[in-house]
C-alpha positions as CSV (number, residue, x, y, z in Angstrom):
1,M,11.2,30.8,18.1
2,S,10.0,27.1,18.1
3,E,10.0,25.2,14.9
4,M,6.7,23.4,15.8
5,W,5.4,24.0,19.3
6,H,3.6,27.4,19.5
7,S,2.2,28.1,22.9
8,E,-0.2,30.6,24.4
9,K,-1.6,30.8,27.9
10,N,-4.9,32.4,28.8
11,D,-6.1,34.0,32.0
12,D,-7.4,30.7,33.3
13,G,-3.9,29.2,33.3
14,I,-4.7,26.9,30.3
15,L,-1.7,26.6,28.0
16,R,-2.7,26.0,24.4
17,V,0.0,24.5,22.3
18,T,-0.5,24.6,18.6
19,I,1.6,21.9,16.8
20,D,2.6,23.4,13.4
21,R,5.9,22.6,11.8
22,K,6.4,25.6,9.4
23,D,9.0,24.0,7.2
24,R,7.0,20.9,6.3
25,P,3.5,20.1,5.0
26,V,3.0,17.7,7.9
27,N,4.0,17.7,11.5
28,A,6.9,15.2,12.0
29,L,9.1,14.7,15.0
30,S,12.8,15.3,14.3
31,R,15.6,15.4,16.9
32,S,15.6,19.2,17.1
33,I,11.8,19.3,17.5
34,M,11.9,16.6,20.2
35,E,14.5,18.8,22.0
36,E,12.2,21.7,21.7
37,L,9.4,19.6,23.2
38,R,11.6,18.7,26.1
39,E,12.3,22.4,26.8
40,L,8.5,23.1,26.5
41,V,7.6,20.3,29.0
42,R,10.2,21.5,31.5
43,S,8.9,25.1,31.2
44,I,5.4,23.8,31.9
45,R,6.7,21.8,34.9
46,D,8.4,24.9,36.3
47,D,5.5,27.3,35.8
48,S,3.1,27.0,38.7
49,S,0.5,29.3,37.0
50,I,-0.2,26.7,34.3
51,R,-3.2,24.6,35.3
52,G,-3.5,22.4,32.2
53,V,-2.3,22.0,28.7
54,L,-4.2,21.5,25.4
55,F,-2.2,20.2,22.4
56,Q,-3.8,20.8,19.1
57,S,-2.6,20.8,15.5
58,G,-2.4,23.8,13.3
59,K,-2.4,21.7,10.1
60,P,-5.7,20.5,8.7
61,G,-5.8,16.7,8.4
62,V,-2.6,16.1,10.4
63,F,-2.0,15.9,14.2
64,I,1.5,14.5,14.2
65,A,2.2,12.1,11.3
66,G,5.1,10.4,13.2
67,A,8.9,10.6,13.5
68,D,10.9,12.3,10.8
69,I,11.9,9.1,9.0
70,T,14.7,10.9,7.1
71,E,16.7,10.8,10.3
72,F,16.5,7.0,10.2
73,E,17.7,6.6,6.6
74,D,21.4,6.5,7.6
75,L,21.0,5.2,11.1
76,T,22.7,1.8,10.9
77,D,24.8,1.9,14.1
78,K,23.1,-0.1,16.9
79,A,24.3,2.2,19.6
80,A,23.1,5.3,17.8
81,A,19.7,3.7,17.1
82,A,19.3,2.8,20.8
83,E,20.2,6.4,21.8
84,V,17.5,7.8,19.5
85,S,14.9,5.5,21.1
86,T,16.1,6.2,24.6
87,F,16.0,10.0,24.1
88,G,12.5,9.9,22.7
89,Q,11.3,7.7,25.6
90,R,12.7,10.2,28.2
91,V,11.1,13.2,26.5
92,F,7.7,11.5,26.5
93,Q,8.2,10.3,30.1
94,E,8.7,13.9,31.2
95,L,5.5,14.8,29.4
96,E,3.6,11.9,31.1
97,D,5.1,12.9,34.5
98,L,3.7,16.5,34.4
99,K,1.5,17.2,37.5
100,V,-1.0,19.3,35.4
101,P,-3.4,17.5,33.2
102,T,-2.6,17.3,29.5
103,V,-5.1,16.7,26.6
104,A,-4.2,15.7,23.1
105,L,-6.9,17.1,20.7
106,I,-6.4,14.8,17.7
107,S,-7.7,15.7,14.3
108,G,-6.0,14.1,11.3
109,A,-3.1,11.6,11.2
110,C,-1.8,10.6,14.6
111,L,0.7,7.9,13.7
112,G,3.9,6.4,15.0
113,G,5.7,8.9,17.2
114,G,2.5,11.0,17.0
115,L,0.5,8.4,18.8
116,E,3.3,7.7,21.2
117,F,3.2,11.4,22.1
118,A,-0.6,11.3,22.5
119,L,-0.3,8.2,24.8
120,A,2.0,10.2,27.0
121,C,-0.8,12.8,27.5
122,R,-3.3,12.3,30.3
123,Y,-6.4,12.5,28.0
124,R,-7.0,12.0,24.3
125,V,-9.9,13.2,22.3
126,A,-10.2,12.4,18.6
127,S,-12.3,14.1,16.0
128,T,-14.8,12.6,13.6
129,H,-12.8,14.0,10.6
130,E,-12.3,11.3,7.9
131,K,-8.6,12.0,8.0
132,T,-8.3,11.2,11.7
133,K,-6.2,8.0,11.9
134,L,-4.4,6.6,14.9
135,G,-1.9,3.8,14.7
136,L,1.6,2.5,15.2
137,P,2.7,1.6,11.6
138,E,6.4,1.2,12.4
139,V,6.3,-2.5,11.6
140,Q,5.7,-1.6,7.9
141,L,9.1,0.1,8.0
142,G,10.7,-2.9,9.5
143,L,10.8,-1.2,12.9
144,L,8.9,-1.3,16.2
145,P,7.5,1.7,18.2
146,G,10.6,3.0,19.9
147,W,9.3,6.0,22.0
148,G,7.2,4.1,24.5
149,G,4.5,2.7,22.3
150,T,5.1,-1.0,23.3
151,V,4.8,0.1,27.0
152,R,2.0,2.6,27.0
153,L,-0.4,1.1,24.5
154,P,-0.8,-2.3,26.3
155,R,-1.0,-0.4,29.6
156,Q,-3.9,1.6,28.1
157,I,-5.8,-1.1,26.3
158,G,-4.3,-4.4,27.4
159,L,-1.8,-6.7,25.7
160,I,-4.4,-8.8,23.9
161,D,-5.8,-5.7,22.0
162,A,-2.4,-3.9,21.7
163,L,-0.6,-6.9,20.1
164,P,-2.5,-7.1,16.8
165,L,-2.5,-3.3,16.4
166,V,1.3,-3.1,16.7
167,L,1.9,-6.2,14.6
168,S,-0.3,-5.1,11.8
169,G,0.3,-1.3,11.9
170,R,-3.4,-0.9,11.5
171,Q,-4.8,2.6,11.5
172,L,-7.9,3.3,13.5
173,G,-10.5,6.0,12.8
174,G,-11.8,8.0,15.8
175,F,-14.7,5.7,16.7
176,Q,-12.6,2.6,16.3
177,A,-9.9,4.1,18.5
178,R,-12.5,4.9,21.2
179,S,-14.0,1.4,21.0
180,K,-10.5,0.0,21.6
181,G,-9.8,2.4,24.5
182,V,-7.0,4.3,22.7
183,V,-8.9,7.6,23.0
184,H,-11.3,8.8,25.7
185,E,-13.9,10.5,23.4
186,V,-14.7,11.3,19.8
187,V,-16.3,14.7,18.9
188,A,-16.8,16.9,15.8
189,P,-13.6,18.8,14.8
190,E,-15.1,22.1,15.7
191,A,-15.9,20.9,19.2
192,L,-12.4,19.7,20.1
193,A,-11.2,22.9,21.8
194,S,-14.3,23.4,23.9
195,V,-14.3,19.7,24.9
196,G,-10.6,20.0,25.8
197,E,-11.3,23.0,28.1
198,K,-14.2,21.1,29.7
199,I,-11.9,18.1,30.4
200,L,-9.4,20.4,32.2
201,K,-12.1,22.1,34.2
202,T,-13.7,18.8,35.3
203,H,-10.3,17.4,36.1
204,H,-9.5,20.3,38.5
205,E,-12.9,20.1,40.1
206,F,-13.0,16.3,40.7
207,G,-9.4,15.1,40.3
208,S,-10.4,13.2,37.1
209,A,-12.4,13.8,34.0
210,S,-13.5,10.2,33.6
211,K,-17.2,11.0,34.3
212,L,-17.3,13.0,31.0
213,F,-16.5,10.0,28.9
214,R,-18.7,7.1,27.7
215,Q,-17.3,4.1,29.5
216,L,-16.5,1.3,27.1
217,K,-14.9,-0.9,29.8
218,K,-14.4,-4.6,29.2
219,P,-16.3,-6.9,31.6
220,G,-14.3,-7.4,34.8
221,W,-13.9,-11.1,34.2
222,Q,-12.4,-10.4,30.7
223,K,-9.9,-8.0,32.1
224,F,-9.0,-10.5,34.9
225,I,-8.5,-13.3,32.4
226,E,-6.5,-11.1,30.0
227,G,-4.2,-10.1,32.9
228,I,-3.2,-13.7,33.7
229,S,0.4,-14.4,32.7
230,A,-0.4,-17.7,31.2
231,V,-3.1,-16.2,29.0
232,Q,-0.7,-13.5,27.8
233,K,2.0,-16.0,27.0
234,F,-0.5,-18.1,25.0
235,A,-1.6,-14.9,23.1
236,L,2.1,-14.2,22.3
237,K,2.6,-17.8,21.2
238,K,-0.4,-17.7,18.9
239,A,0.7,-14.3,17.5
240,R,4.1,-15.8,16.6
241,Q,2.5,-18.8,14.9
242,Q,0.3,-16.4,12.8
243,V,3.3,-14.2,11.9
244,M,5.4,-17.1,10.8
245,A,2.5,-18.5,8.7
246,K,2.1,-15.1,7.0
247,T,5.7,-13.9,6.7
248,H,7.7,-17.3,6.8
249,G,10.2,-15.5,9.0
250,H,11.3,-13.1,6.3
251,Y,10.6,-10.0,8.4
252,P,12.3,-9.6,11.7
253,A,10.2,-6.7,13.0
254,P,7.0,-8.5,13.9
255,L,9.0,-11.2,15.6
256,M,11.0,-8.6,17.5
257,I,7.7,-6.9,18.5
258,I,6.4,-10.2,20.0
259,E,9.7,-10.8,21.8
260,T,9.6,-7.2,23.1
261,F,6.1,-7.8,24.6
262,R,7.2,-11.2,25.9
263,K,10.3,-9.9,27.7
264,G,8.2,-7.0,29.1
265,L,5.7,-9.2,30.9
266,G,5.8,-8.4,34.6
267,A,8.7,-6.0,34.2
268,D,8.6,-2.4,35.5
269,D,8.5,0.6,33.1
270,K,12.2,1.2,33.2
271,L,13.1,-2.3,32.1
272,Q,10.3,-2.3,29.4
273,F,11.7,0.9,27.9
274,K,15.1,-0.6,27.8
275,I,13.8,-3.8,26.1
276,E,12.0,-1.5,23.5
277,A,15.2,0.4,22.8
278,D,17.2,-2.8,22.5
279,G,14.6,-3.9,19.9
280,I,15.1,-0.7,17.9
281,S,18.8,-1.2,18.1
282,E,18.6,-4.6,16.6
283,L,16.2,-3.7,13.8
284,A,17.6,-0.4,12.7
285,A,20.7,-2.0,11.1
286,N,18.9,-5.0,9.6
287,P,19.0,-5.2,5.8
288,V,15.3,-5.9,5.7
289,T,14.6,-2.7,7.5
290,R,16.8,-0.8,5.0
291,E,14.8,-2.1,2.1
292,C,11.4,-1.3,3.8
293,I,12.6,2.3,4.5
294,R,13.9,2.6,0.9
295,L,10.5,1.5,-0.4
296,F,8.8,4.1,1.9
297,F,10.9,6.9,0.4
298,L,10.3,5.6,-3.1
299,S,6.5,5.7,-2.5
300,E,6.7,9.2,-1.1
301,E,8.8,10.4,-4.0
302,A,6.4,8.7,-6.5
303,K,3.6,10.9,-5.2
304,K,5.3,14.0,-6.6
305,P,4.4,15.0,-10.2
306,P,7.2,14.3,-12.7
307,E,9.6,17.3,-12.8
308,E,9.6,17.3,-16.6
309,L,5.9,18.2,-16.8
310,S,5.5,21.8,-18.1
311,V,2.2,22.3,-16.3
312,K,0.9,21.3,-12.9
313,F,-2.6,20.6,-11.7
314,D,-3.7,20.9,-8.0
315,A,-5.5,17.8,-6.9
316,K,-7.8,19.9,-4.8
317,E,-9.2,21.4,-8.0
318,L,-10.7,18.1,-9.0
319,K,-14.4,18.7,-8.6
320,Q,-16.4,16.4,-11.0
321,A,-15.7,13.0,-12.5
322,A,-17.4,10.1,-14.2
323,V,-16.8,6.4,-14.3
324,L,-18.0,4.3,-17.3
325,G,-18.7,0.7,-16.4
326,A,-20.5,-0.2,-13.2
327,G,-18.8,-3.6,-12.6
328,A,-16.8,-4.3,-9.5
329,M,-13.8,-2.3,-10.8
330,G,-15.8,0.7,-12.0
331,A,-18.0,0.8,-8.9
332,G,-14.8,0.6,-6.7
333,I,-13.2,3.5,-8.6
334,A,-16.4,5.6,-8.4
335,L,-16.5,5.0,-4.6
336,L,-12.9,6.1,-4.3
337,L,-13.7,9.4,-6.0
338,A,-16.8,10.0,-4.0
339,R,-15.0,9.3,-0.7
340,K,-12.5,12.0,-1.6
341,G,-15.3,14.6,-2.1
342,V,-15.6,14.4,-5.9
343,A,-19.0,14.5,-7.4
344,T,-19.1,11.3,-9.5
345,R,-21.4,9.9,-12.2
346,L,-21.5,6.1,-12.5
347,K,-22.6,5.1,-16.0
348,D,-23.4,1.8,-17.7
349,I,-25.5,0.8,-20.7
350,K,-28.3,-0.9,-18.8
351,S,-30.1,0.2,-15.6
352,E,-29.6,-3.3,-14.1
353,F,-25.9,-3.0,-14.5
354,V,-26.0,0.4,-12.9
355,A,-28.1,-0.9,-10.0
356,R,-25.6,-3.7,-9.5
357,G,-22.8,-1.1,-9.3
358,V,-24.8,1.0,-6.8
359,K,-25.3,-2.1,-4.7
360,T,-21.5,-2.7,-4.7
361,V,-20.9,0.8,-3.4
362,R,-23.6,0.4,-0.7
363,D,-22.2,-2.9,0.4
364,L,-18.6,-1.4,0.7
365,L,-19.9,1.6,2.6
366,A,-21.9,-0.6,4.9
367,K,-18.8,-2.7,5.7
368,D,-16.9,0.5,6.6
369,T,-19.7,1.7,8.8
370,Q,-19.9,-1.7,10.6
371,R,-16.1,-1.5,11.2
372,K,-16.5,2.1,12.5
373,K,-14.3,3.5,9.8
374,L,-17.3,5.7,8.8
375,T,-20.3,7.1,10.6
376,K,-23.7,6.5,9.0
377,R,-23.8,10.2,8.2
378,Q,-20.4,10.2,6.5
379,A,-21.4,7.1,4.5
380,E,-24.6,8.9,3.4
381,E,-22.6,12.0,2.4
382,I,-20.3,9.8,0.3
383,F,-23.2,8.0,-1.4
384,D,-24.9,11.3,-2.1
385,R,-21.9,12.3,-4.3
386,L,-22.6,9.4,-6.6
387,S,-25.0,9.9,-9.5
388,P,-26.0,6.6,-11.3
389,T,-27.0,7.0,-15.0
390,T,-27.3,5.2,-18.3
391,D,-26.6,8.2,-20.5
392,Y,-23.9,10.8,-21.2
393,R,-25.7,13.8,-19.8
394,G,-23.8,15.8,-17.3
395,L,-20.3,14.9,-18.6
396,K,-19.6,18.4,-20.1
397,N,-18.3,19.7,-16.8
398,A,-16.3,16.6,-15.8
399,D,-12.6,17.1,-15.0
400,V,-11.9,13.4,-15.8
401,V,-13.8,10.4,-17.1
402,I,-12.5,6.9,-16.3
403,E,-13.5,4.1,-18.6
404,A,-13.8,0.6,-17.0
405,V,-15.8,-1.4,-19.5
406,V,-15.0,-4.8,-20.9
407,E,-11.5,-5.5,-22.1
408,V,-12.3,-5.5,-25.8
409,T,-10.5,-2.9,-28.0
410,D,-13.4,-2.3,-30.4
411,I,-15.9,-1.6,-27.5
412,K,-13.4,0.7,-25.8
413,R,-12.8,2.6,-29.1
414,Q,-16.6,3.1,-29.5
415,V,-16.9,4.3,-25.9
416,F,-14.1,6.8,-26.3
417,A,-15.5,8.1,-29.6
418,E,-18.8,8.8,-27.8
419,L,-16.9,10.3,-24.8
420,A,-15.1,12.7,-27.1
421,A,-18.5,14.1,-28.2
422,A,-20.1,14.1,-24.7
423,T,-17.3,16.0,-22.9
424,N,-15.5,19.3,-23.1
425,S,-12.1,19.7,-24.7
426,K,-10.4,19.9,-21.3
427,T,-11.9,16.7,-19.9
428,V,-9.2,14.1,-19.5
429,L,-10.3,10.7,-20.9
430,A,-8.7,7.8,-19.0
431,T,-8.9,4.1,-19.7
432,N,-8.5,1.5,-17.0
433,T,-7.4,-1.2,-19.4
434,S,-4.9,-3.7,-18.0
435,S,-3.2,-4.7,-21.1
436,L,-4.5,-3.0,-24.3
437,L,-2.6,-0.2,-25.9
438,V,-4.0,3.1,-24.8
439,S,-3.0,4.7,-28.2
440,E,-5.1,2.0,-30.0
441,I,-8.1,2.8,-27.8
442,A,-7.7,6.5,-28.5
443,R,-7.4,6.0,-32.2
444,D,-10.8,7.5,-33.1
445,V,-10.7,10.4,-30.6
446,P,-10.4,13.7,-32.4
447,H,-8.0,15.0,-29.7
448,P,-6.0,12.0,-28.5
449,E,-3.7,14.3,-26.6
450,R,-6.3,14.2,-23.7
451,V,-6.3,10.4,-23.5
452,V,-4.3,8.6,-20.8
453,G,-4.3,5.3,-19.0
454,L,-5.2,4.9,-15.3
455,H,-4.6,1.3,-14.5
456,F,-6.1,0.5,-11.1
457,F,-5.4,-2.9,-9.5
458,N,-8.2,-5.1,-8.2
459,P,-9.7,-4.5,-5.7
460,P,-9.2,-0.7,-6.3
461,H,-10.2,0.3,-2.7
462,Q,-7.4,-1.8,-1.3
463,M,-4.6,-1.9,-3.8
464,P,-2.2,1.1,-3.4
465,L,-0.8,1.3,-6.9
466,V,-2.1,3.1,-10.0
467,E,-0.2,3.0,-13.3
468,V,-0.4,6.3,-15.1
469,I,0.1,5.6,-18.8
470,R,1.3,8.2,-21.2
471,T,1.1,7.7,-24.9
472,E,3.2,9.5,-27.5
473,Q,0.3,11.9,-28.0
474,T,-0.7,12.5,-24.4
475,S,-0.3,16.2,-23.4
476,D,1.4,17.5,-20.3
477,E,-1.9,18.9,-19.3
478,A,-3.7,15.6,-19.5
479,L,-0.9,13.7,-17.7
480,A,-0.8,16.4,-14.9
481,K,-4.5,16.1,-14.3
482,A,-4.5,12.3,-14.4
483,F,-1.6,12.3,-12.0
484,A,-3.6,14.6,-9.7
485,V,-6.5,12.2,-9.7
486,V,-4.3,9.5,-8.3
487,Q,-2.9,11.9,-5.7
488,R,-6.4,12.9,-4.7
489,L,-7.4,9.3,-4.2
490,G,-4.4,8.7,-1.9
491,K,-2.9,6.1,-4.2
492,T,0.7,5.7,-5.3
493,P,1.1,6.7,-9.0
494,V,3.8,5.3,-11.3
495,V,4.1,6.9,-14.7
496,V,4.9,4.4,-17.5
497,G,5.0,4.2,-21.2
498,D,2.2,2.8,-23.5
499,C,3.0,-0.8,-24.3
500,A,1.1,-4.1,-24.1
501,G,0.7,-4.9,-20.5
502,F,2.2,-1.6,-19.5
503,L,4.7,-2.3,-16.7
504,V,3.3,-4.5,-14.0
505,N,1.4,-7.0,-16.1
506,R,4.2,-7.1,-18.6
507,L,6.6,-8.2,-15.9
508,L,4.1,-10.4,-14.2
509,G,3.5,-12.2,-17.5
510,P,6.8,-14.1,-17.7
511,Y,6.4,-15.0,-14.0
512,M,3.0,-16.6,-14.5
513,N,3.9,-18.2,-17.8
514,E,7.0,-19.8,-16.4
515,A,4.8,-21.4,-13.7
516,G,2.9,-23.0,-16.6
517,F,6.2,-24.4,-18.0
518,L,7.1,-25.7,-14.6
519,L,3.7,-27.4,-14.1
520,A,4.7,-29.7,-16.9
521,E,8.2,-30.3,-15.4
522,V,8.0,-30.5,-11.6
523,P,6.9,-33.8,-10.1
524,D,5.0,-32.1,-7.3
525,P,3.3,-29.0,-8.8
526,M,2.7,-27.5,-5.3
527,E,6.5,-27.1,-5.0
528,I,6.1,-24.2,-7.5
529,D,3.9,-22.2,-5.1
530,K,6.0,-23.2,-2.1
531,A,9.2,-22.0,-3.8
532,A,7.6,-18.6,-4.6
533,V,6.4,-18.2,-1.0
534,D,9.8,-19.2,0.3
535,F,11.3,-16.5,-1.9
536,G,9.0,-14.0,-0.3
537,M,5.9,-13.7,-2.6
538,P,2.6,-13.2,-0.8
539,M,1.2,-16.3,-2.7
540,G,2.4,-18.6,-5.4
541,P,1.7,-18.2,-9.1
542,L,-0.8,-21.1,-9.1
543,A,-2.9,-19.5,-6.3
544,L,-2.6,-16.2,-8.0
545,S,-3.9,-17.7,-11.3
546,D,-7.0,-18.9,-9.4
547,L,-7.4,-15.5,-7.8
548,V,-7.4,-13.5,-11.0
549,G,-9.1,-16.2,-13.0
550,L,-7.6,-18.3,-15.7
551,D,-9.7,-16.5,-18.4
552,V,-8.3,-13.1,-17.4
553,A,-4.7,-14.5,-17.2
554,A,-5.1,-16.2,-20.6
555,H,-6.4,-12.9,-22.1
556,V,-3.4,-11.0,-20.8
557,A,-1.0,-13.7,-21.9
558,D,-2.4,-13.7,-25.4
559,N,-2.0,-9.9,-25.7
560,L,1.6,-10.2,-24.4
561,Y,2.5,-13.0,-26.9
562,E,1.1,-11.0,-29.7
563,A,3.1,-7.9,-28.7
564,Y,6.4,-9.5,-27.7
565,G,6.8,-12.8,-29.6
566,E,8.5,-16.0,-28.6
567,R,9.8,-15.0,-25.2
568,M,6.1,-14.6,-24.1
569,K,4.8,-17.7,-25.9
570,P,2.2,-19.2,-23.5
571,A,3.2,-22.5,-21.9
572,A,1.4,-25.5,-23.4
573,I,-0.5,-26.2,-20.2
574,W,-2.6,-23.2,-20.6
575,G,-3.9,-24.5,-24.0
576,A,-4.6,-27.9,-22.3
577,L,-6.6,-26.1,-19.6
578,K,-8.6,-24.3,-22.2
579,Q,-9.6,-27.7,-23.5
580,L,-10.4,-28.8,-20.0
581,R,-12.7,-25.8,-19.6
582,A,-14.5,-26.9,-22.8
583,K,-15.1,-30.3,-21.3
584,L,-16.2,-29.0,-17.9
585,G,-18.3,-26.2,-19.3
586,S,-16.8,-23.8,-16.7
587,Q,-13.6,-22.2,-15.8
588,P,-11.4,-24.7,-13.9
589,K,-9.4,-23.9,-10.8
590,L,-5.8,-25.1,-10.6
591,L,-6.0,-25.7,-6.8
592,T,-8.4,-27.4,-4.5
593,K,-10.3,-25.3,-1.9
594,G,-7.8,-24.0,0.6
595,G,-5.0,-24.2,-2.0
596,K,-3.4,-27.3,-0.5
597,A,-3.2,-29.4,-3.7
598,V,-3.7,-29.3,-7.4
599,Q,-7.1,-30.4,-8.8
600,E,-7.3,-33.9,-10.0
601,S,-8.6,-32.8,-13.4
602,V,-5.7,-30.4,-13.8
603,L,-3.2,-33.2,-12.7
604,R,-4.6,-35.4,-15.5
605,S,-4.1,-32.6,-18.0
606,I,-0.5,-32.2,-16.7
607,T,0.1,-36.0,-17.0
608,E,-1.2,-36.1,-20.6
609,L,1.0,-33.1,-21.5
610,R,4.1,-34.8,-20.0
611,K,3.4,-37.9,-21.9
612,S,3.1,-36.0,-25.2
613,N,6.5,-34.3,-24.3
614,G,8.1,-37.6,-23.4
615,S,8.8,-36.6,-19.8
616,A,6.2,-38.5,-17.8
617,S,8.1,-38.3,-14.4
618,G,8.9,-34.6,-14.5
619,A,12.2,-32.9,-13.6
620,R,13.4,-32.7,-10.0
621,L,14.2,-29.1,-9.2
622,S,15.1,-27.5,-5.8
623,R,12.9,-24.7,-4.6
624,E,15.8,-22.3,-5.2
625,A,16.0,-23.4,-8.8
626,I,12.2,-23.0,-9.2
627,A,12.4,-19.5,-7.7
628,Q,15.1,-18.6,-10.2
629,R,13.0,-19.9,-13.1
630,L,10.1,-17.7,-11.9
631,V,12.0,-14.5,-10.9
632,F,14.9,-14.3,-13.4
633,P,12.6,-13.8,-16.4
634,V,10.9,-11.0,-14.5
635,I,14.3,-9.3,-14.1
636,N,15.1,-9.8,-17.8
637,E,11.8,-8.2,-18.9
638,A,12.3,-5.4,-16.3
639,A,15.7,-4.7,-17.9
640,I,14.1,-4.4,-21.3
641,C,11.4,-2.1,-20.0
642,L,14.0,0.1,-18.4
643,A,16.1,0.2,-21.6
644,E,13.1,1.0,-23.7
645,G,12.0,3.8,-21.4
646,V,8.7,2.2,-20.4
647,A,9.8,3.0,-16.9
648,R,11.9,6.1,-16.2
649,R,14.0,4.6,-13.4
650,P,14.8,1.2,-11.9
651,E,13.3,2.5,-8.6
652,D,9.9,2.9,-10.4
653,I,10.0,-0.7,-11.5
654,D,10.8,-1.9,-8.0
655,L,8.0,0.2,-6.5
656,A,5.5,-0.9,-9.1
657,M,6.2,-4.6,-8.6
658,V,6.1,-4.4,-4.8
659,F,3.0,-2.3,-4.6
660,G,1.2,-3.9,-7.6
661,T,2.1,-7.6,-7.2
662,G,3.5,-7.9,-3.6
663,F,7.0,-8.8,-5.0
664,A,9.0,-9.7,-1.9
665,P,9.3,-6.2,-0.3
666,F,12.2,-7.3,1.9
667,R,14.2,-7.9,-1.3
668,G,13.4,-4.4,-2.5
669,G,11.9,-5.3,-5.9
670,P,13.2,-7.3,-8.9
671,L,16.0,-4.9,-9.9
672,Q,17.1,-4.2,-6.4
673,Y,17.2,-8.0,-5.8
674,A,19.2,-8.5,-9.0
675,Q,21.6,-5.8,-8.0
676,S,22.1,-7.4,-4.5
677,I,23.0,-10.9,-5.9
678,G,24.9,-9.5,-8.9
679,I,23.3,-8.8,-12.3
680,Q,25.9,-11.0,-13.9
681,K,24.6,-14.0,-11.9
682,V,21.1,-13.4,-13.4
683,V,22.6,-13.3,-16.9
684,D,24.6,-16.5,-16.3
685,G,21.6,-18.2,-14.9
686,L,19.5,-17.3,-17.9
687,H,22.2,-18.4,-20.3
688,E,22.2,-21.8,-18.6
689,L,18.4,-22.1,-18.6
690,A,18.3,-21.1,-22.3
691,K,20.2,-24.3,-23.2
692,T,16.9,-26.3,-22.6
693,H,14.4,-23.4,-22.6
694,P,15.4,-21.0,-25.4
695,H,12.7,-18.4,-24.4
696,L,14.7,-17.7,-21.3
697,A,17.7,-16.3,-23.1
698,P,18.9,-13.0,-21.5
699,S,18.2,-9.8,-23.4
700,D,20.8,-7.5,-24.8
701,A,19.6,-4.9,-22.3
702,L,20.2,-7.2,-19.3
703,V,23.7,-8.2,-20.6
704,E,24.6,-4.6,-21.0
705,Y,23.4,-3.7,-17.5
706,A,25.5,-6.6,-16.2
707,R,28.5,-5.4,-18.1
708,R,28.1,-2.0,-16.4
709,G,27.2,-3.5,-13.0
710,T,24.2,-1.3,-12.4
711,F,20.7,-0.5,-13.6
712,A,21.3,3.2,-12.9
713,D,21.2,5.8,-15.7
714,A,19.1,4.0,-18.2
715,S,19.6,6.6,-20.8
716,S,23.1,5.4,-21.6
717,T,22.1,1.7,-21.9
718,A,21.7,-0.1,-25.2
719,K,18.1,-0.1,-26.3
720,G,18.1,-3.3,-28.2
721,N,17.3,-6.8,-27.1
722,N,17.7,-10.1,-28.8
723,N,14.2,-11.4,-28.2
724,S,12.1,-9.5,-30.8
725,V,10.8,-6.6,-28.8
726,E,8.5,-4.4,-30.7
727,T,9.9,-1.0,-29.7
728,S,7.5,0.8,-31.9
729,R,4.7,-0.1,-29.4
730,V,6.4,1.8,-26.7
731,A,5.9,5.5,-25.8
732,G,8.5,7.0,-23.5
């Protein structure tokens, strides 16, 4: 009995193969399943009565999600990695070599090895289902497509179009895939089987089924130009320049992908397959790949409800929701809910505010329609799930209400008091605050056990992380339902304790604040951002300050200082910039347009501050030293959070910082990085820095972790710290 390939032949000689892996919620290609596929393909080859094959999934929302990545977890031997690649290539080559026509009927996720399987079929038809996504995301795991993807995709759509898809790991909807030439047609899910049969029938009658498909061919001149070797080499050169500008060479996978394509130019299939396998061999054992795979497993694990919850809530049971606050964040959250089939009310206090939120939703849907991520009908169906309002009517049946109003405690308390009266006793009340204590917001709610925090990151439709904040009073029922909301939205949840800044902003605070201290010390302030980017951050702290806005950053900084005392005391430059704002009458930007230099007005503030400190010239620090000044305080605060129980595991901290701030993924997160260089090195570095910067003294928690040599098993670690942590503000 096959684990995944279930076949049935009808009287017309059509073999229908249903792809349904019984032991997993998704279809994934393991070694044993690939061996089964090889046997199936050979049986088809040897059976002259079979006239065509239809491959369809038996799992709603999934075609083939990709290779079983668990088999790559311990694959560090180059020869073994190359063998895995070569074996998969040969199986798919046998599939491609079948004399009878094969059709992949794709509905749901068709990713990685799944798309490589589909590319080996003669024809591909995708459904209009919103879960239909096609792509080769291996680069996000530090790998490249290793089962023929770098050979068949450019053969199908051309190198110029294939290159950015493989380098980005971008996932295409059905219509996007057709416009690129990845699939031949897009039809409604219920029409897949009949269209597949028609393709086979037409193929037998005419030797090809191409007349059935809408032709989206490139102009002949364009295909000719794209096929010129010099043009292809130029495209590869430009791609390399773009990759280096974006990743600064920290990630070997995109560079290996470019090299694989370059070496394959003009080569036959056999050599191209070998080049691809050689690339897999080199990448599989790379430390960066190991960290990328580790983060993948952490993100998958994070999507499972905490084991200690006494109750569970099925995300599919989420039917109705409401969002209070129609600003950019609130409108974005409401759209997320509506896209997932949840009837959602969007409320604000004034009709013009609501109208602005509705426009935000319409604009986002219009962009997705233009990019062929949605059809007009799908966009209309999503919009119809949204109910704009200025009152609380209709909230009695809501499963969850998410508040996203202004970041003022008194206003939020008033909103929650009103919500308590407007909803039923089982409605979960969630606040999207970024730094205020959830328990303080819930103070006037008669039943605070149903209040949680759901901290979305901006923009909510793009950022993958949501912090789920549990107070000391939050019930298991409320936490389970809040967790299910995040699951339903397809985001990555991390459960954290209730404290000022929660986890991500609390750790980001020292990073941003230290940049303020460095502004007053480093001769060339741009070296601060350059050091951060060299370390692996997606952008420097100065650019990040401009992105989030100095007012927002100052508000969070003030909250953190109030909560945690001297180690979070804002750098003097932030006060100077507040004075500058008063002079300018508007919020100043740190950097000039394009982020290439510091604004002249800001430089003058820095110069004045240095003079008042008696250090007009600034200190000369290497980029490595600057990076340590930025990152070591993050590690220190992370150790305190772990010891206090704000985060349950060091892995949760690493995942939250990578997904929430972009903390150098190839370094695995702040605690994984500290572990890799030695926790004692961080302690020693902070001790040295504290001689001139007392706020950088290592905490008792970090010193204890260094003594033990690991961040594992936080329960046995000393809970104290020598920097005045207010542990009473923390709920486990």
